[in-house]
DSSP file (Angstrom, degrees, kcal/mol; ACC not computed):
  #  RESIDUE AA STRUCTURE BP1 BP2  ACC     N-H-->O    O-->H-N    N-H-->O    O-->H-N    TCO  KAPPA ALPHA  PHI   PSI    X-CA   Y-CA   Z-CA
    1    1 A X              0   0    0      0, 0.0     2,-0.3     0, 0.0    36,-0.1   0.000 360.0 360.0 360.0 140.8    0.0    0.0    0.0
    2    2 A X        +     0   0    0     34,-0.0     4,-0.1     1,-0.0    34,-0.0  -0.906 360.0  79.6-137.9 166.9    1.3    3.4   -0.8
    3    3 A X     >  -     0   0    0     -2,-0.3     4,-2.2     3,-0.1     5,-0.2   0.550  60.6-129.2  98.7 114.7    0.0    7.0   -0.4
    4    4 A X  H  > S+     0   0    0      1,-0.2     4,-2.6     2,-0.2     5,-0.2   0.853 107.1  54.5 -61.4 -36.4    0.2    8.9    2.9
    5    5 A X  H  > S+     0   0    0      2,-0.2     4,-2.4     1,-0.2    -1,-0.2   0.916 109.7  46.3 -64.8 -42.9   -3.5    9.9    2.6
    6    6 A X  H  > S+     0   0    0      2,-0.2     4,-2.2     1,-0.2    -2,-0.2   0.910 114.2  47.9 -67.6 -41.5   -4.7    6.3    2.2
    7    7 A X  H  X S+     0   0    0     -4,-2.2     4,-2.3     2,-0.2    -2,-0.2   0.936 112.8  48.6 -63.9 -47.1   -2.5    5.1    5.1
    8    8 A X  H  X S+     0   0    0     -4,-2.6     4,-1.8     1,-0.2    -2,-0.2   0.913 111.5  49.8 -60.2 -43.9   -3.7    7.9    7.4
    9    9 A X  H  X S+     0   0    0     -4,-2.4     4,-3.0     1,-0.2     5,-0.5   0.892 108.4  53.8 -63.1 -39.3   -7.3    7.2    6.5
   10   10 A X  H  X S+     0   0    0     -4,-2.2     4,-2.2     1,-0.2    -2,-0.2   0.932 111.2  44.7 -60.0 -46.5   -6.8    3.5    7.2
   11   11 A X  H  < S+     0   0    0     -4,-2.3    -1,-0.2     1,-0.2    -2,-0.2   0.792 118.6  43.3 -72.2 -26.0   -5.4    4.2   10.7
   12   12 A X  H  < S+     0   0    0     -4,-1.8    -2,-0.2    -5,-0.2    -1,-0.2   0.892 129.2  23.2 -81.3 -43.0   -8.1    6.8   11.5
   13   13 A X  H  < S+     0   0    0     -4,-3.0    -3,-0.2    -5,-0.2    -2,-0.2   0.624 100.3  99.7-102.2 -16.7  -11.2    4.9   10.1
   14   14 A X  S  < S-     0   0    0     -4,-2.2     2,-0.3    -5,-0.5    13,-0.2  -0.195  72.6-111.3 -75.1 163.6  -10.1    1.3   10.2
   15   15 A X  E     -A   26   0A   0     11,-2.9    11,-2.4     2,-0.0     2,-0.3  -0.685  34.4-154.8 -91.7 148.0  -11.0   -1.4   12.7
   16   16 A X  E     +A   25   0A   0     -2,-0.3     2,-0.3     9,-0.2     9,-0.2  -0.913  21.9 155.1-126.2 149.4   -8.2   -2.7   14.9
   17   17 A X  E     -A   24   0A   0      7,-1.9     7,-3.0    -2,-0.3     2,-0.5  -0.959  35.3-115.1-159.4 165.8   -7.4   -5.9   16.8
   18   18 A X  E     +A   23   0A   0     -2,-0.3     2,-0.4     5,-0.2     5,-0.2  -0.903  22.2 176.5-110.9 132.2   -4.4   -7.7   18.1
   19   19 A X  E >   -A   22   0A   0      3,-2.6     3,-2.4    -2,-0.5    78,-0.1  -0.841  57.7 -89.1-128.5  90.6   -3.3  -11.2   16.9
   20   20 A X  T 3  S+     0   0    0     -2,-0.4     3,-0.1     1,-0.3    59,-0.1  -0.081 113.2  18.1 -50.7 131.7    0.0  -11.5   18.8
   21   21 A X  T 3  S+     0   0    0     57,-0.1    59,-2.6    72,-0.1    60,-0.9  -0.794 124.9  63.0 -97.3  30.4    2.7  -10.6   17.8
   22   22 A X  E <   -AB  19  79A   0     -3,-2.4    -3,-2.6    57,-0.2     2,-0.5  -0.882  60.6-149.1-118.7 146.9    0.8   -8.4   15.3
   23   23 A X  E     -AB  18  78A   0     55,-2.7    55,-2.9    -2,-0.3     2,-0.5  -0.979  25.5-156.7-107.5 127.7   -1.6   -5.4   15.5
   24   24 A X  E     -AB  17  77A   0     -7,-3.0    -7,-1.9    -2,-0.5     2,-0.4  -0.893  14.3-176.0-111.1 129.9   -3.9   -5.6   12.6
   25   25 A X  E     +AB  16  76A   0     51,-2.2    51,-2.4    -2,-0.5     2,-0.3  -0.992  19.1 161.9-122.4 132.6   -5.8   -2.6   11.2
   26   26 A X  E     +AB  15  75A   0    -11,-2.4   -11,-2.9    -2,-0.4     2,-0.3  -0.975  18.4 175.2-148.4 158.1   -8.2   -3.2    8.3
   27   27 A X  E     - B   0  74A   0     47,-1.5    47,-2.8    -2,-0.3   -13,-0.1  -0.950  40.6 -96.0-157.7 150.7  -11.2   -1.7    6.4
   28   28 A X  E     - B   0  73A   0     -2,-0.3    83,-0.3    45,-0.2     2,-0.3  -0.316  46.8-170.8 -64.0 153.1  -13.1   -2.8    3.4
   29   29 A X        -     0   0    0     43,-2.6    43,-0.3     2,-0.1     2,-0.3  -0.971  25.4-116.9-144.5 156.8  -12.0   -1.2    0.1
   30   30 A X  S    S+     0   0    0     -2,-0.3     2,-0.2     2,-0.0    81,-0.0  -0.667  85.2  13.4 -86.7 151.5  -13.0   -0.8   -3.4
   31   31 A X  S    S-     0   0    0     -2,-0.3    -2,-0.1    41,-0.0     2,-0.1  -0.499 114.3  -6.7  82.5-153.1  -10.6   -2.3   -6.0
   32   32 A X  S    S-     0   0    0     -2,-0.2     2,-0.3     1,-0.1    40,-0.1  -0.342  75.0 -99.0 -80.7 158.6   -7.9   -4.6   -5.0
   33   33 A X        -     0   0    0     38,-0.1     2,-0.4    39,-0.1    41,-0.2  -0.573  39.9-162.9 -71.8 135.4   -6.7   -5.7   -1.6
   34   34 A X  E     -c   74   0A   0     39,-2.4    41,-2.9    -2,-0.3     2,-0.4  -0.973   0.9-158.2-126.1 140.3   -3.7   -3.7   -0.5
   35   35 A X  E     -c   75   0A   0     -2,-0.4     2,-0.4    39,-0.2    41,-0.2  -0.937   8.1-166.2-124.8 138.7   -1.4   -4.7    2.4
   36   36 A X  E     -c   76   0A   0     39,-2.1    41,-3.3    -2,-0.4     2,-0.4  -0.992   7.6-168.3-121.2 126.2    1.1   -2.7    4.5
   37   37 A X  E     -c   77   0A   0     -2,-0.4     2,-0.4    39,-0.2    41,-0.2  -0.942  10.4-179.4-114.3 139.8    3.6   -4.5    6.7
   38   38 A X  E     -c   78   0A   0     39,-2.3    41,-2.9    -2,-0.4     2,-0.4  -0.991  21.2-178.1-146.5 130.1    5.6   -2.6    9.3
   39   39 A X  E     -c   79   0A   0     -2,-0.4    41,-0.1    39,-0.2     2,-0.1  -0.995  38.0-121.1-123.9 122.3    8.3   -3.4   11.8
   40   40 A X    >>  -     0   0    0     39,-0.6     4,-1.9    -2,-0.4     3,-0.8  -0.342   3.6-143.2 -76.9 141.8    9.2   -0.3   13.9
   41   41 A X  T 34 S+     0   0    0      1,-0.2    -1,-0.1     2,-0.2     9,-0.0   0.760  99.6  67.9 -67.2 -26.3   12.7    1.1   14.1
   42   42 A X  T 34 S+     0   0    0      1,-0.2    -1,-0.2     2,-0.1     3,-0.2   0.801 110.8  33.2 -65.8 -27.5   12.1    1.9   17.8
   43   43 A X  T <4 S+     0   0    0     -3,-0.8     2,-0.5     1,-0.2    -2,-0.2   0.782 127.1  36.8 -95.6 -31.6   12.1   -1.9   18.5
   44   44 A X     <  -     0   0    0     -4,-1.9    -1,-0.2     1,-0.1     6,-0.2  -0.879  60.9-178.3-127.7  98.5   14.5   -3.1   16.0
   45   45 A X        +     0   0    0     -2,-0.5     2,-0.4    -3,-0.2    -1,-0.1   0.818  64.5  79.1 -66.7 -32.5   17.5   -0.8   15.4
   46   46 A X  S  > S-     0   0    0      1,-0.1     4,-1.7     2,-0.0     3,-0.5  -0.655  71.4-147.6 -83.5 127.3   19.1   -2.9   12.7
   47   47 A X  H  > S+     0   0    0     -2,-0.4     4,-3.0     1,-0.2     5,-0.2   0.808  97.2  64.8 -61.4 -29.9   17.5   -2.7    9.2
   48   48 A X  H  > S+     0   0    0      1,-0.2     4,-2.1     2,-0.2    -1,-0.2   0.917 104.2  44.8 -60.5 -43.3   18.4   -6.4    8.6
   49   49 A X  H  > S+     0   0    0     -3,-0.5     4,-2.4     2,-0.2    -1,-0.2   0.903 113.6  49.0 -68.5 -41.8   16.0   -7.4   11.4
   50   50 A X  H  X S+     0   0    0     -4,-1.7     4,-2.5     1,-0.2    -2,-0.2   0.932 112.5  48.5 -62.3 -44.7   13.2   -5.1   10.3
   51   51 A X  H  X S+     0   0    0     -4,-3.0     4,-2.6     1,-0.2    -1,-0.2   0.901 110.1  52.2 -63.1 -40.2   13.5   -6.3    6.7
   52   52 A X  H  X S+     0   0    0     -4,-2.1     4,-2.3    -5,-0.2    -1,-0.2   0.931 110.4  47.5 -61.7 -46.6   13.5  -10.0    7.9
   53   53 A X  H  X S+     0   0    0     -4,-2.4     4,-2.3     2,-0.2    -1,-0.2   0.901 112.1  49.5 -63.5 -41.2   10.3   -9.5    9.9
   54   54 A X  H  X S+     0   0    0     -4,-2.5     4,-2.6     2,-0.2    -1,-0.2   0.914 110.0  51.9 -63.3 -41.3    8.6   -7.7    7.0
   55   55 A X  H  X S+     0   0    0     -4,-2.6     4,-2.3     1,-0.2    -2,-0.2   0.915 110.1  49.0 -60.4 -43.3    9.7  -10.5    4.7
   56   56 A X  H  X S+     0   0    0     -4,-2.3     4,-2.5     2,-0.2    -1,-0.2   0.911 111.9  48.2 -64.2 -41.9    8.2  -13.1    7.0
   57   57 A X  H  X S+     0   0    0     -4,-2.3     4,-2.2     2,-0.2    -2,-0.2   0.920 112.3  48.8 -66.1 -42.8    4.9  -11.2    7.3
   58   58 A X  H  X S+     0   0    0     -4,-2.6     4,-2.5     2,-0.2    -2,-0.2   0.907 112.3  48.7 -61.2 -42.3    4.6  -10.8    3.5
   59   59 A X  H  X S+     0   0    0     -4,-2.3     4,-2.4     2,-0.2    -2,-0.2   0.919 110.7  49.6 -67.1 -44.4    5.3  -14.5    3.0
   60   60 A X  H  X S+     0   0    0     -4,-2.5     4,-1.3     1,-0.2    -1,-0.2   0.903 113.0  47.8 -62.4 -39.4    2.8  -15.6    5.5
   61   61 A X  H  X S+     0   0    0     -4,-2.2     4,-0.8    -5,-0.2     3,-0.4   0.936 110.5  51.9 -64.6 -45.1    0.2  -13.3    3.9
   62   62 A X  H >< S+     0   0    0     -4,-2.5     3,-0.5     1,-0.2    -2,-0.2   0.895 110.7  48.0 -58.9 -42.0    1.0  -14.6    0.5
   63   63 A X  H 3< S+     0   0    0     -4,-2.4    -1,-0.2     1,-0.2    -2,-0.2   0.778 125.2  28.0 -71.0 -26.2    0.6  -18.2    1.6
   64   64 A X  H >< S+     0   0    0     -4,-1.3     3,-1.8    -3,-0.4     4,-0.2   0.130  76.9 118.0-125.2  19.7   -2.8  -17.6    3.3
   65   65 A X  G X<  +     0   0    0     -4,-0.8     3,-1.4    -3,-0.5     4,-0.1   0.737  67.7  70.3 -65.2 -20.5   -4.4  -14.7    1.5
   66   66 A X  G >  S+     0   0    0      1,-0.3     3,-1.5    -4,-0.2    -1,-0.3   0.699  82.2  74.7 -68.9 -17.3   -7.3  -16.9    0.5
   67   67 A X  G <  S+     0   0    0     -3,-1.8    -1,-0.3     1,-0.3    35,-0.2   0.709  82.4  68.4 -66.2 -19.1   -8.5  -17.0    4.1
   68   68 A X  G X  S-     0   0    0     -3,-1.4     3,-0.6     1,-0.3    -1,-0.3   0.527 100.1-141.1 -79.0  -5.7   -9.7  -13.4    3.8
   69   69 A X  T <   -     0   0    0     -3,-1.5    -1,-0.3     1,-0.2    33,-0.0  -0.367  43.0 -42.9  82.2-160.9  -12.5  -14.5    1.4
   70   70 A X  T 3  S+     0   0    0     -3,-0.1    -1,-0.2    32,-0.1    -3,-0.0   0.555 101.5 107.4 -86.8  -8.7  -13.7  -12.7   -1.6
   71   71 A X    <   -     0   0    0     -3,-0.6     2,-0.4     1,-0.1   -38,-0.1  -0.174  66.2-126.3 -69.6 163.4  -13.8   -9.2   -0.1
   72   72 A X        +     0   0    0    -43,-0.3   -43,-2.6   -40,-0.1     2,-0.3  -0.943  36.7 172.9-111.9 133.5  -11.3   -6.4   -0.9
   73   73 A X  E     -B   28   0A   0     -2,-0.4   -39,-2.4   -45,-0.3     2,-0.5  -0.908  38.9-129.2-138.4 159.2   -9.6   -4.8    2.0
   74   74 A X  E     -Bc  27  34A   0    -47,-2.8   -47,-1.5    -2,-0.3     2,-0.4  -0.980  40.9-172.5-103.7 124.3   -6.9   -2.3    3.1
   75   75 A X  E     -Bc  26  35A   0    -41,-2.9   -39,-2.1    -2,-0.5     2,-0.4  -0.938  18.3-171.7-124.1 140.2   -4.8   -4.2    5.6
   76   76 A X  E     -Bc  25  36A   0    -51,-2.4   -51,-2.2    -2,-0.4     2,-0.6  -0.988   4.4-166.5-130.1 124.6   -1.9   -3.1    7.9
   77   77 A X  E     -Bc  24  37A   0    -41,-3.3   -39,-2.3    -2,-0.4     2,-0.5  -0.942   8.7-171.4-109.3 112.7    0.1   -5.6    9.9
   78   78 A X  E     -Bc  23  38A   0    -55,-2.9   -55,-2.7    -2,-0.6     2,-0.5  -0.914  19.3-136.8-106.7 123.9    2.2   -3.9   12.6
   79   79 A X  E     +Bc  22  39A   0    -41,-2.9   -39,-0.6    -2,-0.5   -57,-0.2  -0.686  29.8 169.5 -79.2 123.3    4.8   -6.1   14.4
   80   80 A X        +     0   0    0    -59,-2.6     2,-0.2    -2,-0.5   -58,-0.2   0.473  36.8 104.0-118.3  -4.3    4.5   -5.2   18.1
   81   81 A X        -     0   0    0    -60,-0.9     4,-0.1     1,-0.1   -38,-0.0  -0.525  64.1-139.9 -78.8 148.9    6.6   -7.8   20.0
   82   82 A X  S    S+     0   0    0     -2,-0.2     2,-0.3     2,-0.1    -1,-0.1   0.694  85.1  60.1 -80.6 -19.4   10.0   -6.7   21.2
   83   83 A X  S    S-     0   0    0    -39,-0.0     2,-0.4     1,-0.0    -2,-0.1  -0.791  92.5-106.7-108.7 152.0   11.6  -10.1   20.2
   84   84 A X        -     0   0    0     -2,-0.3     2,-0.3     1,-0.0    -2,-0.1  -0.618  37.0-154.3 -73.0 130.5   11.8  -11.7   16.8
   85   85 A X        -     0   0    0     -2,-0.4   -64,-0.0     1,-0.1    -4,-0.0  -0.741  20.9-102.2-103.3 155.1    9.4  -14.6   16.6
   86   86 A X    >>  -     0   0    0     -2,-0.3     4,-1.7     1,-0.1     3,-0.7  -0.262  36.4-102.4 -72.0 165.4    9.9  -17.6   14.3
   87   87 A X  H 3> S+     0   0    0      1,-0.2     4,-3.1     2,-0.2     5,-0.2   0.846 118.5  61.6 -58.7 -37.5    7.9  -17.9   11.0
   88   88 A X  H 3> S+     0   0    0      1,-0.2     4,-2.0     2,-0.2    -1,-0.2   0.877 105.7  46.7 -59.9 -39.2    5.5  -20.4   12.5
   89   89 A X  H <> S+     0   0    0     -3,-0.7     4,-2.0     2,-0.2    -1,-0.2   0.913 114.9  45.4 -68.6 -44.0    4.3  -17.8   15.1
   90   90 A X  H  X S+     0   0    0     -4,-1.7     4,-2.3     2,-0.2    -2,-0.2   0.896 112.6  51.9 -68.1 -39.3    3.9  -15.1   12.6
   91   91 A X  H  X S+     0   0    0     -4,-3.1     4,-2.5     1,-0.2    -2,-0.2   0.917 109.5  49.3 -61.3 -44.5    2.1  -17.4   10.2
   92   92 A X  H  X S+     0   0    0     -4,-2.0     4,-2.4    -5,-0.2    -1,-0.2   0.898 111.1  49.7 -63.3 -40.4   -0.3  -18.5   12.8
   93   93 A X  H  X S+     0   0    0     -4,-2.0     4,-2.3     2,-0.2    -1,-0.2   0.897 111.2  48.8 -66.8 -40.0   -1.1  -14.9   13.8
   94   94 A X  H  X S+     0   0    0     -4,-2.3     4,-2.8     2,-0.2     5,-0.2   0.928 111.7  49.7 -64.1 -44.9   -1.7  -13.9   10.1
   95   95 A X  H  X S+     0   0    0     -4,-2.5     4,-2.2     1,-0.2    -2,-0.2   0.924 112.2  48.1 -59.2 -46.8   -4.0  -16.9    9.6
   96   96 A X  H  X S+     0   0    0     -4,-2.4     4,-2.0     1,-0.2    -1,-0.2   0.906 113.3  47.8 -60.3 -43.6   -5.9  -16.0   12.7
   97   97 A X  H  X S+     0   0    0     -4,-2.3     4,-2.3     2,-0.2    -2,-0.2   0.922 111.9  48.1 -66.5 -44.7   -6.2  -12.3   11.6
   98   98 A X  H  X S+     0   0    0     -4,-2.8     4,-2.3     1,-0.2    -1,-0.2   0.874 111.4  51.0 -65.1 -36.6   -7.4  -13.2    8.1
   99   99 A X  H  X S+     0   0    0     -4,-2.2     4,-1.9    -5,-0.2    -1,-0.2   0.903 110.4  49.2 -65.5 -41.2  -10.0  -15.6    9.4
  100  100 A X  H  X S+     0   0    0     -4,-2.0     4,-1.5     2,-0.2    -2,-0.2   0.899 111.3  49.1 -65.9 -40.4  -11.3  -13.0   11.8
  101  101 A X  H  X S+     0   0    0     -4,-2.3     4,-1.9     1,-0.2    -2,-0.2   0.911 110.8  50.4 -64.7 -42.7  -11.5  -10.4    9.0
  102  102 A X  H  < S+     0   0    0     -4,-2.3    -1,-0.2     1,-0.2    -2,-0.2   0.865 107.7  53.5 -63.6 -35.9  -13.3  -12.8    6.7
  103  103 A X  H  < S+     0   0    0     -4,-1.9    -1,-0.2     1,-0.2    -2,-0.2   0.832 111.1  45.2 -70.5 -31.4  -15.8  -13.6    9.5
  104  104 A X  H  < S-     0   0    0     -4,-1.5    -1,-0.2    -5,-0.1    -2,-0.2   0.773 102.2-168.1 -80.4 -27.1  -16.6   -9.9    9.9
  105  105 A X     <  -     0   0    0     -4,-1.9     2,-0.2    -5,-0.2   -77,-0.1   0.335  29.6 -52.5  65.7 163.7  -16.8   -9.6    6.2
  106  106 A X        -     0   0    0     -4,-0.1     2,-0.2   -79,-0.1   -33,-0.1  -0.501  57.8-142.3 -71.4 141.8  -17.0   -6.5    4.0
  107  107 A X        -     0   0    0     -2,-0.2     3,-0.3     1,-0.1    -1,-0.1  -0.521  18.6-113.9-101.4 172.5  -19.7   -4.1    4.9
  108  108 A X  S    S+     0   0    0      1,-0.2     2,-0.2    -2,-0.2    -1,-0.1   0.484  99.3  81.1 -85.5  -2.7  -21.9   -2.0    2.7
  109  109 A X        +     0   0    0      2,-0.0    -1,-0.2     0, 0.0     2,-0.2  -0.197  59.3 156.2 -97.8  43.2  -20.5    1.3    3.8
  110  110 A X              0   0    0     -3,-0.3   -81,-0.1    -2,-0.2    -2,-0.0  -0.448 360.0 360.0 -67.4 135.3  -17.4    1.2    1.5
  111  111 A X              0   0    0    -83,-0.3    -1,-0.1    -2,-0.2   -82,-0.1   0.422 360.0 360.0-104.7 360.0  -16.1    4.7    0.8
């Protein structure tokens, strides 16, 4: 996902929940699903670690994106744990998050 206005709107208007070690922000969208993955510099000073965590989150999403159903969404996955978790933990959190989003489904008030 790109565009500061779109990202700001997602964080202001989107729904949030935690699927440890991730905080997920989402909202229904028109067009294609767009995903933002983020690992904060305040927790991981080395870019190598941040890049690795983002790579793991993107791969877990890629493998399980069908769990979100047929809806189109704007999604933000923020890594909030202070320690690096293995891929299995991140993958489980992404699966749980996508299943929860699919169960709530897209609403009719898409903007």
